[in-house]
C-alpha positions as CSV (number, residue, x, y, z in Angstrom):
1,X,-80.0,44.1,-9.3
2,X,-83.6,45.0,-8.2
3,X,-84.5,47.8,-5.9
4,X,-87.7,48.3,-3.8
5,X,-88.0,51.5,-1.8
6,X,-90.7,52.5,0.7
7,X,-91.2,56.2,0.4
8,X,-90.9,58.6,3.3
9,X,-89.8,62.1,4.1
10,X,-86.2,62.5,3.0
11,X,-83.8,64.1,5.4
12,X,-81.3,66.3,3.5
13,X,-77.6,65.8,4.1
14,X,-78.1,62.7,6.1
15,X,-75.0,60.6,7.0
16,X,-75.8,57.5,9.1
17,X,-73.6,56.6,11.9
18,X,-72.1,53.1,12.2
19,X,-74.7,52.2,14.8
20,X,-77.5,53.4,12.6
21,X,-76.2,51.4,9.7
22,X,-75.9,48.3,11.8
23,X,-79.5,48.7,13.1
24,X,-80.9,49.3,9.7
25,X,-79.0,46.3,8.3
26,X,-80.4,44.1,11.1
27,X,-83.9,45.3,10.3
28,X,-83.6,44.7,6.5
29,X,-82.1,41.3,7.0
30,X,-85.4,40.1,8.4
31,X,-86.9,40.3,4.9
32,X,-89.3,42.4,2.9
33,X,-92.3,43.6,4.9
34,X,-95.9,43.1,3.7
35,X,-96.2,46.6,2.1
36,X,-93.0,46.0,0.1
37,X,-94.2,42.6,-1.1
38,X,-97.5,44.2,-2.2
39,X,-95.7,46.9,-4.1
40,X,-93.4,44.7,-6.1
41,X,-93.3,41.2,-7.5
42,X,-90.1,39.6,-6.4
43,X,-88.0,38.2,-9.2
44,X,-87.7,34.3,-9.0
45,X,-84.4,33.3,-7.4
46,X,-83.4,36.9,-6.4
47,X,-81.8,37.2,-3.0
48,X,-82.0,40.1,-0.6
49,X,-78.7,42.1,-0.2
50,X,-79.0,43.6,3.3
51,X,-75.6,45.4,3.1
52,X,-76.4,47.2,-0.1
53,X,-80.0,47.9,1.1
54,X,-78.8,50.2,3.9
55,X,-79.8,53.8,3.1
56,X,-77.0,56.3,3.1
57,X,-79.2,59.2,2.0
58,X,-81.9,59.4,4.7
59,X,-82.8,57.6,7.8
60,X,-86.5,57.1,7.3
61,X,-86.8,55.3,3.9
62,X,-86.1,51.6,3.8
63,X,-84.4,50.3,0.6
64,X,-84.5,46.6,-0.2
65,X,-82.0,45.5,-2.9
66,X,-82.4,42.1,-4.5
67,X,-79.6,40.5,-6.4
68,X,-79.8,38.1,-9.3
69,X,-77.2,36.8,-11.8
70,X,-79.7,37.1,-14.7
71,X,-79.1,39.8,-17.3
72,X,-81.4,42.9,-17.3
73,X,-83.5,41.8,-20.3
74,X,-84.4,38.5,-18.6
75,X,-85.3,40.3,-15.4
76,X,-87.6,42.6,-17.4
77,X,-89.4,39.7,-19.2
78,X,-91.7,38.7,-16.4
79,X,-93.0,42.2,-16.0
80,X,-93.6,42.5,-19.8
81,X,-95.4,39.1,-19.7
82,X,-97.6,40.3,-16.8
83,X,-98.5,43.5,-18.6
84,X,-99.4,41.5,-21.7
85,X,-101.6,39.2,-19.7
86,X,-103.3,42.1,-18.0
87,X,-104.0,43.8,-21.4
88,X,-105.3,40.5,-22.9
89,X,-107.7,39.9,-20.0
90,X,-108.9,43.5,-20.2
91,X,-109.6,43.2,-23.9
92,X,-111.5,39.9,-23.4
93,X,-113.6,41.3,-20.6
94,X,-114.5,44.3,-22.7
95,X,-115.5,42.2,-25.7
96,X,-116.7,38.7,-24.5
97,X,-117.6,36.2,-27.2
98,X,-121.2,35.8,-28.3
99,X,-122.6,32.6,-26.7
100,X,-124.4,31.9,-30.0
101,X,-121.0,31.3,-31.6
102,X,-120.1,28.5,-29.1
103,X,-121.9,25.8,-31.0
104,X,-123.2,24.2,-27.8
105,X,-125.8,25.5,-25.3
106,X,-124.7,27.5,-22.3
107,X,-126.3,27.4,-18.8
108,X,-128.3,30.5,-18.1
109,X,-126.3,31.4,-15.0
110,X,-122.9,31.1,-16.7
111,X,-120.6,34.1,-16.4
112,X,-117.8,34.7,-18.8
113,X,-114.4,34.2,-17.2
114,X,-111.8,36.4,-19.0
115,X,-108.9,35.3,-16.7
116,X,-109.2,31.6,-17.4
117,X,-110.1,32.1,-21.0
118,X,-106.8,34.1,-21.5
119,X,-104.8,31.5,-19.5
120,X,-106.1,28.6,-21.6
121,X,-105.8,30.1,-25.1
122,X,-102.0,30.7,-25.2
123,X,-101.5,26.9,-25.0
124,X,-100.9,25.7,-28.6
125,X,-103.1,22.9,-29.9
126,X,-103.4,22.1,-33.6
127,X,-106.9,20.7,-33.1
128,X,-108.5,23.7,-31.5
129,X,-108.8,27.4,-32.5
130,X,-109.9,28.8,-29.2
131,X,-111.1,27.9,-25.7
132,X,-113.8,29.9,-23.9
133,X,-114.3,29.5,-20.1
134,X,-117.4,30.3,-18.0
135,X,-118.1,30.2,-14.3
136,X,-121.3,28.5,-13.2
137,X,-123.2,28.1,-9.9
138,X,-122.6,24.4,-9.4
139,X,-121.3,22.9,-6.1
140,X,-119.3,20.2,-7.7
141,X,-118.6,18.2,-10.9
142,X,-121.7,16.1,-10.7
143,X,-123.9,19.1,-10.3
144,X,-122.3,20.7,-13.3
145,X,-122.7,17.5,-15.3
146,X,-126.4,17.5,-14.6
147,X,-126.7,21.1,-15.8
148,X,-125.2,20.0,-19.1
149,X,-127.4,17.0,-19.4
150,X,-130.4,19.3,-19.0
151,X,-129.2,21.1,-22.1
152,X,-128.7,17.8,-24.0
153,X,-124.9,18.2,-23.7
154,X,-122.6,15.5,-22.5
155,X,-119.3,16.6,-20.9
156,X,-116.3,15.5,-22.9
157,X,-118.2,14.4,-26.0
158,X,-117.1,15.7,-29.4
159,X,-120.2,17.2,-31.1
160,X,-120.5,19.8,-33.8
161,X,-116.7,20.3,-33.6
162,X,-116.9,21.4,-30.0
163,X,-116.0,19.7,-26.7
164,X,-117.5,21.0,-23.4
165,X,-115.3,20.1,-20.4
166,X,-115.9,20.7,-16.7
167,X,-113.1,22.2,-14.6
168,X,-113.8,21.7,-10.9
169,X,-110.5,22.9,-9.5
170,X,-109.7,25.6,-8.7
171,X,-113.1,26.7,-7.4
172,X,-115.6,27.8,-8.6
173,X,-116.7,25.2,-11.1
174,X,-116.2,26.3,-14.7
175,X,-117.2,25.1,-18.2
176,X,-114.6,25.1,-21.0
177,X,-115.8,25.2,-24.6
178,X,-113.0,23.8,-26.7
179,X,-113.8,24.9,-30.3
180,X,-112.2,22.9,-33.1
181,X,-110.5,24.3,-36.1
182,X,-112.9,25.8,-38.5
183,X,-115.4,26.7,-35.8
184,X,-118.6,25.0,-34.6
185,X,-120.7,23.1,-37.1
186,X,-124.3,24.1,-37.7
187,X,-126.8,21.6,-36.3
188,X,-128.4,19.4,-39.0
189,X,-132.1,20.0,-39.6
190,X,-134.1,16.8,-39.2
191,X,-136.8,15.9,-41.8
192,X,-140.2,17.5,-40.9
193,X,-143.0,15.1,-39.8
194,X,-146.8,15.5,-39.6
195,X,-148.8,15.3,-36.5
196,X,-149.5,11.5,-37.1
197,X,-145.8,10.9,-37.3
198,X,-145.6,10.3,-41.0
199,X,-143.1,12.1,-43.1
200,X,-144.3,15.3,-44.5
201,X,-145.0,15.3,-48.3
202,X,-142.3,16.6,-50.4
203,X,-142.8,19.7,-52.4
204,X,-143.8,19.1,-56.0
205,X,-141.3,20.0,-58.7
206,X,-142.0,23.1,-60.8
207,X,-144.1,22.6,-64.0
208,X,-142.1,21.6,-67.0
209,X,-139.3,19.9,-65.0
210,X,-138.8,16.2,-64.4
211,X,-138.7,15.1,-60.8
212,X,-135.2,14.3,-59.5
213,X,-135.0,10.8,-58.2
214,X,-132.0,8.8,-57.0
215,X,-131.0,5.9,-59.2
216,X,-132.1,2.5,-57.9
217,X,-129.2,0.3,-56.8
218,X,-128.2,-2.4,-59.3
219,X,-129.5,-5.9,-58.5
220,X,-126.9,-8.6,-57.8
221,X,-126.3,-11.0,-60.9
222,X,-128.3,-14.3,-60.9
223,X,-126.1,-17.4,-61.2
224,X,-126.6,-19.7,-64.2
225,X,-127.7,-23.3,-63.1
226,X,-125.7,-25.0,-65.9
227,X,-122.5,-23.2,-65.0
228,X,-123.1,-24.2,-61.3
229,X,-123.5,-27.9,-62.2
230,X,-120.4,-27.9,-64.5
231,X,-118.3,-26.5,-61.6
232,X,-119.6,-29.2,-59.2
233,X,-118.6,-32.0,-61.7
234,X,-115.2,-30.5,-62.3
235,X,-114.6,-30.4,-58.5
236,X,-115.6,-34.1,-58.1
237,X,-113.2,-35.1,-60.9
238,X,-110.4,-33.3,-59.2
239,X,-111.1,-35.1,-55.9
240,X,-111.1,-38.6,-57.5
241,X,-108.4,-38.0,-60.1
242,X,-110.7,-38.6,-63.1
């Protein structure tokens, strides 16, 4: 059983008459008013019990009793889950991730979205260690896609162990950084080139040490002409039975 009461001045030694109880029951049967709905979160499937809701202690406070066949521990579970979610969002908002740890560029106008980050992360996925969400000022998916292209990022592509996805609904448009197990990979440094485009000279080895060179690949064996001719003759004998 759940109870929602709207506080008011209590009248001591109040005993409602039959007419007052009937009037109060008719009022409560119309459902919870807006202020009651704002004060509580109705338990899923719970039904209003108008008869039990009638106040027999004062005439100015409305009591709304909701009944459910579920045991008390199950009824308390949604509230505990809501409090856990609130605490998780508060912790994320107080300590957002460093954009440098995302492994992929982030638009300059992006704002960390703690709510969506918390909602995405509880979903188990063996391929990803975390998901980070950001709100961006893009009108639609195409505009967000162009923002990513300007950063040399393609939405949905798997690069450096990170996937960047665009979430258009619900508004506003958001970017999701799905970071794979082990975290983002560091970008590979390309070989330096000179102004003319030629490869930069390699540093010489220290004096007294032999330069390290990769072994040349082995050349394929050259066929022996005599062996090739013998194989051709044997093949012809097999065809003519001689």
